[in-house]
C-alpha atoms as one frame of an Amber mdcrd trajectory, in Angstrom:
protein
 -15.539  -9.956  22.669 -14.545 -10.072  18.687 -15.765 -10.089  15.856 -17.229
 -12.908  14.297 -16.515 -14.615  10.981 -19.514 -15.664   8.380 -20.042 -19.060
   9.791 -20.316 -17.180  12.998 -16.966 -18.559  14.392 -15.158 -15.883  16.470
 -11.964 -14.512  14.316  -8.709 -14.163  15.486  -6.852 -10.981  16.652  -4.736
 -11.337  13.683  -7.858 -11.975  11.436  -9.512  -8.725  12.698  -6.778  -6.692
  12.153  -6.464  -8.066   8.500 -10.336  -7.488   7.956  -9.723  -3.768   9.051
  -6.774  -3.184   6.882  -8.567  -4.778   4.060 -11.829  -2.438   4.434  -9.156
   0.440   4.505  -7.979  -0.893   1.361  -9.488   2.356  -1.071  -7.532   5.294
   1.333  -4.278   3.234   0.972  -5.016   3.153  -3.349  -5.387   7.042  -2.844
  -2.432   7.543  -0.526  -0.443   5.642  -3.497  -1.345   7.906  -6.035  -0.224
  10.775  -4.110   2.733   9.492  -2.982   3.966   8.228  -6.608   2.442  11.351
  -8.135   4.497  13.605  -6.027   7.546  11.365  -6.256   7.560  11.840 -10.301
   6.639  15.099  -9.654   9.912  16.016  -7.512  12.400  13.763  -9.453  11.047
  15.467 -12.762  12.728  18.392 -11.839   9.165  20.082 -11.572   9.539  21.542
  -8.376  12.109  24.448  -8.149  14.726  24.014  -4.805  14.104  20.241  -4.645
  17.107  18.154  -5.821  15.790  14.790  -7.401  16.734  11.874  -6.017  15.966
   9.570  -8.117  15.994  10.660 -11.984  14.062   9.488 -14.986  13.899   6.581
 -15.321  13.213   6.176 -11.363  15.101   3.201 -10.898  14.529   3.488  -7.149
  10.792   4.082  -7.643  10.903   0.582 -10.097  12.622  -1.202  -7.051  10.434
   0.024  -4.265   6.843  -0.903  -6.415   8.518  -4.409  -7.311   8.823  -5.269
  -3.755   5.870  -3.706  -2.476   3.628  -6.442  -4.311   5.012  -9.571  -2.936
   5.317  -7.785   0.671   1.443  -6.682   0.416   0.422 -10.684  -0.577   2.288
 -12.124   2.407   0.539 -10.305   4.800  -2.502 -11.184   3.784  -3.145  -7.398
   2.669  -4.012  -8.158  -0.965  -6.697 -11.150  -0.511 -10.662 -11.050  -1.659
 -11.757 -13.893   0.831 -13.219 -12.100   3.959
């Protein structure tokens, strides 16, 4: 069947998927560090042969990070209640 919550009731399919995503939160944090580190490195001009596409002060990166938080919260990915 499916997983049960703390009260013993079966969780909905959506809740099960969100719980699985929530448990993987640590790996997403590492992915963010790598992704944003690479973004800054590339756009700071530190890698020869790769032309920066979002030069300092990184306006596209700022917009992306600003839009990410509400999207993550709307999907229930940053909830602490389990």
